[in-house]
N, C-alpha and C positions, 0 to 999 in steps of 0.2 A: 519602500519597501521594509518587511520583517520576517524577523528570521525566526522559524517558530518549530522546537523538537517538538513531534507529536506520538503522542500511544507512550509516554515518557514520564517517566515516574518523578525523574530529576534531571534536571540539567548535563548537558552533553550523553544522553543516555537517547532509545527512540530513534525516531527519523525528521532529520534535521528538513524545512520545506521552507521555499521563500516564498512570499505571500508579497505580491507587486501590487498595488490599486491604483487603480486608472479612471479618467473620466470617459475613456473610449480605448476598443483595441488597435493596438500599433500593427504597422505593416508584420506580417508574420515574419519576415527575416530578421526581424528587430528583436522581437520578441525571443525567437532560435536563439539570437546571439546574447541577450540579458540571460536568458537560460545556460548558455555556456558559457560566459562570465561567471555565475555565481556556480555553477560546477558542483551543482546537488545534485542528489534522486528526481527533484520534480520542483520547477517553479509555478507558481499558481498566477496568471492575471484575472484582477479582478474588477468588473465594474456593476456600478451601482444603475438598478432598471428598477423604479420604482421603489418597491416593496421588498424584492427581491434582487438577487445580484446573476449576472452572470461570469461563468467560471470556464477558465480552456488551463491545458497543463502543456509542460513542456520539459522533455528531460532533456542535458545537455545535446541531446542530437538530433531530438525527435518530440512532434507535440505526441500524444498518445491521448485515447478515449476515456481513461477511467484513471482516478490518481484519488485512493483514500484517503491516505497518509496527509496530503497536501489541503485537499477537501476538509479537512476536520482543524487542521492551520487553518485554514481560510474563515472557517468558522470562528474559530477562538480570536483572532483578529478581528471579525466582525460586532462580534458580544464584547470584546475586552477594550478596543482601540476605537473603532468607529461608530459604532452605538453601543457603550457603553447599559451593560443590564439587559438587554435584550437578551430571550431566552431560546429562539430558536432562528433560523437562518433558510431562508430556500437559495438552492443556487438551481440556476437554469444551464445545462453544460447538454453534450453531443449525447452521452451517457442516460439524457433525461433529467428531470427536476429529483434533485439532490436534497436532503435535510439534514443540519445539523442541530441538535438538542445539547442546551447545557442542561450537566446533569450532576447536580450538586457542585463538588470540583475540578469535574471534568464536562465529555463532552459524548456526545453517540451519533453517528452518522449511520445513514439509511441508505443500503446500496442493493442493484439489483445482484440477485442471484445468477451467479455463472453454472450454467450444466454442465454434467462433468460425465463423462462417459470412458468407460475402461478402453485401453486398447492391448496388443502385446508389448512387450516390450524390446526396444529396438536395440540389437547389439552396441549402436552407435552410443547409445544413454549409459548403456551399462559401463563402457570402456571410457565415455566422459565423465562419470561419476567416480569410476575406481571401485565399485562392485555391483551385484544384480540388484534392484531394487525385488521387494517381494512381491509388488503389484505396480504396476502404470496406468496411470488414466490418462485425460485430456481435457481442459476445460475449452478445447479451441486453440488459444493463443497458446497457452505453455502446456507442458506436460508433469505430471504431480506423482512420484516416486514415492513409493512408501520405503520407507528402510526398517529394518530389525527392531531398531534405539534408539530413544532420543540420544545415546550417547553417539552412535553413529552421524546422527543431523549435526551435533554441535563439535564433533572430529573430522567432518566430510571435510574435504579437501581436492574439488574438482579442479577438472583440467579446461579452464575458461575459454581456450582455445576452438575446444572441443564440443562443450556448449552453445557457443557463436556457430559453428559449427551446423548443426542441427536443424531438423524441420519444423522448428518451435521458436518462436521469441523470446522462453527462457523456458528455466525448470524451478519446479515448485520441490523441495524432499520436505519430508514430513514425515515421524512419528508419533506413537502412543506415550504420551509427557512422562516427565516425573515431578518428583515434588509436588506444588499444588499445581501444577497444571495436564489439563485436557490429554490438549496434544501442541508437541514443535516442530515447527518448521526453518527451514531458510529460504531463501526465492537468490537466483542469481541468473539474470538477464543481460550479458556482456554486448547483445548484440544489438539493444538500446542504447547502451552507454553507460548500463549499468553493472557493473562487476558483481556486486552482492549489494542487493536493496535491505538495507537495516531492519526495518518491518516497512509491511505490503498490506495493505487495505485491501487492494485488488485480488491481491490472494488470497484472502479470506474469503472473498466471495466464496472462492471455489472451495477452499480446505472445508469453510460449515459444513454445507450439503455433503461435503466427500465424506464426513467423519460423521455426519448423523445417519446415511444411510449405512454406517459399519455398527455406531452404534445403537441405534432408536433412540439417542435424546436428539434435544434440541437450543440448550445452550453447553458454552464451554467456556473458560478460560484458557486462555491460547499466549503461548508464549512464542517471538519469532529469535531465533537463537545466534543472530547476528553477535559481530565483536560488540558490537552500542549495547542488542537485545533492548527488545520492546515487551511491554503485559498489553493483550487484549481480551476485553471480555465482549463474547460472540451471543448473538442470540438468531437461530432461522424463525422467520416468520413469514410462513406463506413461500412468495415467491421473491423473500427479501433478504436481506443479513446487514443484522444493528450490530453495529460494534460501537465498543466503550472503550475511551481512555482519555488522558489528558498530557495537558498540554503548555509546554514551557517557553516563555519567551526569552530569545538570546540578544536579537539585535534587531535595532529599529533606526531608520536613515533615508534617507534620498539617493536616487540615482541620477548624475547626469549623463545625458546623452546632448 
């Protein structure tokens, strides 16, 4: 098992992911128990399959259909530990084939765009956030709430119990960026066992088309303003989103079962 800080400029920032390398997938209950024991936003399970790899992701409480930061971390594990020097890795997943490329000292991951649709702002969402968004959209699974300023995003203290009662599995808040950033965001998903995710690749599969539709741009520098914080480069390429960032290794070891 490896623990890697993904989308991290230095250790103890970005989003920590566990990457467990197996010769075959274990029973779902065992993998879920391992993810719960790790108690990270996601644990990725990786199995070699010829020149490609199979990949699944678990939060502490549920298997998920897509996890960007843990896929980036899995790519770093393959390129730096399992097959040193490898420049790209293809992962076969429930969300299709995902490719991680080495780019200089960092990595890029190619992910599917999430369709974003405007929706009326539910009163329960404003109550959970403690303020009314300027506009609200959904990517199907999450609400996306645009707030007035980057400061509002950074200082937000949502009612997580109320967020968990919403009719979506999570809430992304976002605003025009400050400093070097084009936009900032945070992601809350207590229903999935993640009160606040430090840096979320999947959320940016919706945030990039969301901001592209409002700016006419296709490239961005983004910051997820959690306590740990993380930076991402973002490109919209047709129906794909390419996210870039660095990975820092924190822990390597073995699991006893």
